[in-house]
MARDREN-28758 format. One line per 3 residues: number of its first residue (from 1); their letters; for each residue x, y, z negated of N, C-alpha, C. Coordinates in steps of 0.05 Angstrom, whole numbers. Layout:
NUM = A = X:Y:Z:X:Y:Z:X:Y:Z; ...
END
This chain:
1 = XXX = -150:-121:-679:-156:-149:-673:-181:-152:-655; -201:-136:-661:-227:-139:-646:-223:-133:-617; -206:-114:-610:-201:-107:-583:-187:-131:-568
4 = XXX = -168:-143:-582:-155:-166:-570:-174:-190:-567; -190:-195:-587:-210:-217:-585:-229:-212:-561; -238:-188:-558:-255:-182:-535:-241:-187:-509
7 = XXX = -216:-178:-507:-200:-183:-483:-197:-213:-477; -191:-228:-498:-187:-257:-495:-213:-270:-486; -236:-261:-496:-261:-273:-489:-268:-269:-460
10 = XXX = -257:-249:-448:-262:-243:-420:-244:-257:-400; -223:-270:-411:-204:-285:-395:-215:-312:-387; -214:-320:-362:-226:-345:-353:-218:-369:-370
13 = XXX = -193:-370:-378:-184:-393:-394:-199:-397:-419; -207:-375:-432:-221:-376:-458:-251:-370:-456; -260:-368:-432:-289:-362:-429:-306:-385:-440
16 = XXX = -326:-377:-456:-344:-397:-467:-338:-405:-495; -314:-397:-506:-307:-404:-533:-323:-387:-553; -329:-398:-576:-343:-383:-597:-323:-364:-610
19 = XXX = -334:-346:-626:-316:-327:-640:-297:-342:-659; -308:-363:-672:-291:-378:-690:-268:-392:-675; -274:-402:-651:-254:-415:-635:-233:-395:-625
22 = XXX = -243:-372:-617:-225:-351:-607:-206:-342:-630; -217:-341:-654:-200:-333:-677:-177:-353:-681; -183:-379:-676:-161:-399:-680:-139:-394:-660
25 = XXX = -146:-388:-635:-126:-383:-615:-112:-356:-620; -127:-336:-629:-116:-311:-635:-95:-313:-658; -101:-331:-676:-83:-335:-699:-55:-345:-691
28 = XXX = -54:-360:-670:-27:-371:-662:-14:-353:-641; -30:-335:-629:-19:-317:-609:-2:-295:-620; 18:-286:-605:35:-264:-613:33:-242:-592
31 = XXX = 20:-220:-600:17:-198:-581:43:-183:-577; 50:-178:-552:75:-165:-545:70:-143:-524; 85:-121:-526:83:-100:-507:110:-96:-493
34 = XXX = 109:-90:-467:134:-86:-451:132:-60:-435; 154:-47:-432:155:-23:-415:156:-31:-386; 151:-13:-368:153:-18:-340:181:-27:-332
37 = XXX = 183:-48:-317:209:-58:-308:224:-76:-328; 211:-82:-351:224:-98:-371:221:-127:-365; 242:-142:-370:242:-171:-365:228:-186:-388
40 = XXX = 211:-205:-381:197:-221:-402:212:-247:-406; 221:-259:-385:240:-282:-387:255:-284:-361; 277:-299:-363:295:-303:-340:295:-332:-332
43 = XXX = 301:-337:-307:303:-363:-296:323:-379:-313; 314:-402:-323:332:-419:-340:327:-415:-370; 313:-394:-378:306:-392:-406:289:-415:-416
46 = XXX = 292:-422:-441:276:-444:-451:246:-436:-452; 230:-455:-441:201:-450:-440:187:-457:-466; 186:-438:-484:175:-443:-511:145:-438:-512
49 = XXX = 133:-428:-491:104:-423:-491:96:-409:-465; 71:-399:-464:62:-385:-441:49:-359:-448; 42:-343:-428:33:-315:-433:6:-310:-419
52 = XXX = -10:-293:-432:-35:-284:-420:-33:-253:-419; -39:-242:-396:-37:-213:-393:-63:-199:-402; -61:-181:-420:-83:-165:-429:-85:-139:-413
55 = XXX = -63:-126:-408:-62:-101:-393:-36:-101:-377; -37:-88:-353:-12:-85:-338:-9:-106:-316; 15:-111:-308:21:-130:-286:49:-141:-288
58 = XXX = 52:-165:-277:78:-180:-279:84:-192:-252; 109:-192:-244:117:-206:-220:135:-229:-228; 131:-252:-215:148:-276:-218:165:-278:-193
61 = XXX = 191:-280:-197:208:-280:-174:234:-296:-178; 247:-302:-156:273:-315:-156:294:-296:-145; 319:-300:-153:341:-285:-142:361:-303:-129
64 = XXX = 369:-296:-105:390:-311:-91:417:-306:-104; 438:-322:-98:464:-317:-109:474:-289:-102; 465:-278:-79:473:-251:-70:456:-229:-83
67 = XXX = 436:-237:-99:420:-217:-112:395:-210:-97; 389:-224:-75:364:-218:-60:340:-228:-75; 319:-212:-77:296:-219:-93:274:-230:-74
70 = XXX = 262:-252:-82:238:-262:-69:216:-265:-89; 195:-249:-86:172:-250:-104:155:-274:-98; 148:-289:-119:133:-314:-116:103:-309:-123
73 = XXX = 98:-294:-144:71:-289:-153:69:-261:-165; 45:-250:-163:39:-225:-177:14:-230:-194; 16:-222:-220:-6:-227:-238:-15:-202:-252
76 = XXX = -41:-201:-258:-53:-177:-271:-69:-185:-295; -85:-167:-306:-101:-172:-330:-119:-197:-327; -118:-215:-347:-134:-239:-346:-119:-263:-335
79 = XXX = -96:-258:-323:-80:-280:-312:-61:-291:-333; -54:-316:-330:-35:-329:-348:-11:-337:-331; 12:-339:-343:36:-349:-329:55:-362:-349
82 = XXX = 72:-379:-338:91:-394:-355:79:-420:-366; 56:-428:-354:42:-452:-365:57:-478:-363; 77:-479:-346:93:-503:-343:104:-511:-370
85 = XXX = 110:-491:-387:121:-497:-414:101:-512:-431; 75:-509:-426:55:-523:-443:56:-553:-438; 58:-560:-412:56:-589:-405:84:-602:-403
88 = XXX = 103:-588:-393:129:-601:-388:151:-593:-408; 150:-569:-418:172:-559:-434:195:-552:-416; 219:-556:-424:242:-549:-407:245:-519:-405
91 = XXX = 257:-511:-382:263:-483:-378:244:-470:-358; 242:-443:-359:226:-429:-339:240:-431:-312; 225:-436:-290:238:-440:-264:242:-414:-248
94 = XXX = 235:-391:-259:237:-365:-245:239:-343:-266; 241:-318:-256:242:-295:-272:215:-281:-274; 210:-267:-297:185:-252:-300:192:-224:-309
97 = XXX = 181:-204:-294:187:-176:-300:162:-160:-297; 158:-140:-314:134:-124:-313:134:-104:-289; 111:-99:-278:108:-80:-256:100:-52:-267
100 = XXX = 90:-52:-292:82:-27:-305:81:-33:-335; 73:-13:-350:71:-19:-379:51:-41:-383; 59:-62:-398:43:-87:-399:41:-97:-427
103 = XXX = 17:-108:-433:12:-120:-459:3:-148:-455; 16:-167:-469:10:-196:-465:5:-209:-493; -6:-233:-492:-6:-250:-515:10:-275:-508
106 = XXX = 29:-281:-526:46:-304:-522:36:-327:-540; 31:-350:-528:22:-374:-542:44:-395:-544; 55:-399:-568:76:-419:-571:66:-447:-563
109 = XXX = 84:-462:-550:76:-488:-538:65:-507:-559; 80:-511:-581:72:-532:-600:45:-526:-613; 41:-501:-621:16:-493:-634:-7:-494:-614
112 = XXX = -2:-486:-589:-24:-486:-569:-32:-515:-562; -12:-532:-560:-19:-560:-553:-35:-573:-576; -30:-566:-600:-46:-577:-623:-75:-568:-620
115 = XXX = -80:-543:-612:-107:-534:-609:-120:-546:-584; -104:-552:-564:-115:-564:-540:-128:-591:-546; -118:-605:-566:-129:-631:-573:-158:-628:-582
118 = XXX = -164:-605:-594:-192:-600:-602:-209:-590:-579; -196:-579:-559:-211:-567:-536:-199:-577:-510; -204:-602:-503:-193:-614:-479:-203:-599:-454
121 = XXX = -226:-585:-456:-236:-570:-432:-217:-548:-425; -202:-537:-444:-182:-517:-438:-159:-528:-422; -152:-553:-428:-131:-566:-413:-139:-569:-383
124 = XXX = -165:-576:-379:-175:-578:-352:-175:-551:-338; -181:-530:-352:-180:-503:-341:-151:-495:-333; -133:-502:-351:-105:-497:-345:-95:-512:-320
127 = XXX = -103:-537:-318:-95:-553:-295:-108:-542:-269; -133:-533:-271:-146:-522:-248:-132:-496:-239; -124:-480:-259:-110:-455:-252:-83:-461:-240
130 = XXX = -68:-481:-251:-43:-489:-239:-46:-499:-211; -67:-514:-206:-72:-525:-179:-78:-502:-160; -93:-481:-169:-98:-458:-152:-72:-444:-145
133 = XXX = -55:-440:-165:-29:-427:-160:-11:-443:-142; -12:-469:-145:4:-486:-127:-6:-484:-98; -32:-483:-95:-43:-480:-68:-35:-453:-56
136 = XXX = -37:-431:-72:-28:-405:-62:1:-405:-55; 18:-418:-72:46:-419:-67:52:-435:-41; 38:-456:-37:41:-472:-12:35:-455:12
139 = XXX = 13:-440:11:6:-422:33:27:-400:37; 39:-390:15:59:-370:18:84:-382:31; 92:-406:23:115:-418:36:110:-423:66
142 = XXX = 86:-432:72:79:-436:100:80:-410:116; 70:-389:103:70:-362:116:98:-353:121; 116:-355:101:143:-346:103:159:-362:124
145 = XXX = 152:-388:126:167:-405:145:157:-404:173; 130:-400:177:119:-404:203:107:-378:216; 101:-358:199:88:-335:210:107:-311:213
148 = XXX = 101:-294:232:116:-269:235:106:-249:214; 121:-228:210:115:-209:188:87:-196:192; 79:-188:216:52:-176:219:30:-195:210
151 = XXX = 33:-221:215:14:-241:206:14:-244:176; 38:-242:164:40:-244:135:26:-220:122; 30:-197:133:18:-173:122:-13:-174:125
154 = XXX = -22:-182:148:-51:-185:152:-63:-204:132; -50:-227:128:-60:-247:109:-61:-236:81; -41:-220:73:-41:-209:46:-63:-188:43
157 = XXX = -67:-171:63:-88:-151:61:-116:-164:58; -120:-186:73:-145:-200:71:-148:-214:44; -126:-224:33:-126:-235:6:-134:-214:-14
160 = XXX = -123:-190:-12:-130:-168:-30:-160:-161:-28; -170:-162:-4:-198:-155:1:-216:-175:-14; -207:-200:-15:-223:-221:-28:-221:-218:-59
163 = XXX = -197:-210:-68:-192:-209:-97:-203:-184:-110; -202:-162:-96:-211:-137:-108:-241:-133:-105; -253:-124:-126:-282:-119:-125:-287:-94:-108
166 = XXX = -303:-97:-88:-309:-74:-71:-324:-84:-46; -324:-67:-26:-340:-74:-2:-323:-90:19; -298:-95:12:-281:-111:31:-270:-95:53
169 = XXX = -275:-68:53:-266:-51:75:-242:-33:67; -235:-34:41:-212:-18:32:-199:-33:9; -173:-34:8:-158:-46:-13:-138:-26:-25
172 = XXX = -129:-32:-49:-109:-15:-62:-85:-32:-70; -62:-24:-61:-37:-38:-68:-31:-33:-97; -28:-54:-113:-20:-52:-141:9:-52:-145
175 = XXX = 25:-54:-123:54:-55:-125:65:-34:-104; 90:-28:-107:103:-10:-88:106:-24:-61; 111:-9:-40:115:-21:-14:142:-36:-13
178 = XXX = 161:-28:-30:186:-43:-32:181:-71:-44; 164:-72:-65:157:-98:-77:141:-115:-58; 123:-102:-43:107:-116:-23:126:-128:-1
181 = XXX = 146:-113:7:165:-123:26:179:-148:16; 187:-148:-10:200:-172:-21:180:-195:-24; 155:-189:-29:135:-210:-30:132:-224:-3
184 = XXX = 133:-208:19:129:-218:46:155:-227:59; 177:-225:45:202:-235:55:214:-218:77; 213:-191:73:225:-173:93:237:-150:78
187 = XXX = 243:-128:92:255:-104:80:236:-81:84; 238:-60:66:218:-38:68:217:-25:95; 240:-21:108:240:-8:134:223:-23:155
190 = XXX = 227:-49:155:211:-66:174:182:-65:167; 175:-66:141:147:-66:132:134:-39:141; 149:-17:138:138:9:146:131:9:176
193 = XXX = 148:-3:192:143:-4:221:118:-21:226; 115:-43:211:92:-60:216:66:-45:208; 67:-31:185:44:-15:177:37:5:200
196 = XXX = 58:18:211:53:37:233:41:24:257; 51:-1:263:40:-15:287:11:-23:283; 4:-33:260:-23:-41:255:-42:-17:254
199 = XXX = -31:6:244:-47:30:245:-52:39:273; -31:38:290:-33:46:318:-52:28:333; -55:3:325:-73:-15:338:-102:-12:328
202 = XXX = -106:6:309:-133:10:299:-142:-11:280; -124:-27:269:-132:-48:250:-135:-38:221; -117:-19:214:-118:-8:187:-113:22:188
205 = XXX = -118:35:165:-111:63:161:-98:65:133; -74:76:131:-59:76:106:-60:105:94; -69:107:69:-68:132:55:-55:126:28
208 = XXX = -29:130:26:-15:124:1:-17:94:-4; -28:86:-27:-31:58:-33:-58:47:-26; -75:65:-15:-102:56:-6:-101:49:24
211 = XXX = -111:26:30:-110:17:58:-139:9:67; -148:24:87:-175:18:98:-172:-4:119; -188:-25:117:-188:-47:136:-209:-40:158
214 = XXX = -199:-28:179:-217:-18:200:-228:-40:218; -212:-61:220:-220:-84:238:-214:-110:225; -231:-119:206:-226:-144:191:-224:-168:210
217 = XXX = -241:-168:231:-240:-191:250:-213:-192:264; -203:-168:272:-176:-167:284:-154:-176:266; -157:-168:240:-137:-177:220:-138:-207:216
220 = XXX = -162:-218:216:-165:-248:213:-151:-262:236; -155:-251:260:-142:-263:284:-111:-261:282; -102:-238:273:-73:-233:270:-62:-252:249
223 = XXX = -76:-255:226:-67:-273:205:-66:-302:214; -86:-310:230:-89:-338:238:-72:-345:263; -73:-327:283:-61:-334:309:-37:-318:316
226 = XXX = -30:-298:300:-7:-282:305:-11:-258:324; -36:-254:332:-42:-231:349:-72:-224:346; -77:-198:349:-104:-187:346:-118:-190:373
229 = X = -144:-194:373:-159:-197:398:-159:-171:414
END
């Protein structure tokens, strides 16, 4: 229990809560473990609560009638997902599947809403997080609709540089290149060619899942204008 409490205390949603308050939320949470590639919920399943990731990673995605996958979000430790169930109820609007061995805490909707009444600041944090995700989703839709694949890739690499703690000159892909292709709305073969093109232009250097950003200014121009200076 102590390990889980410590993990919850480090999650932005629960930051600042006292040990007694954390214990109340821990009491209603249900810790669950999933193997790599295991489904957590499917599009249309009843939204009975939401999840907080303690370890591992999760992808949220939609499937076309033909089975084509479009990744919508990627989440890691400290992130929450499925929050629409807290405020709206109804069904989940997409699928959730683990990217690796993953441990989560599931918070049932009814019990969590009861505790929110005592902690309205948590509701504001949830709304702020949902607003951030909506903004990111809007940018993703804009990118898929208006930008070419090299621009999408440059935007994603710069996003990783902002998200990952480091010097901003190297990023590590937490997903396979196949999953990255689905996130960017393309196919692995095309993505490999784009990686090769950006490497040839001196913008990046690829070593497995580690990517050195050799020319961040050029990547910014590619992400913004569709071409490097």
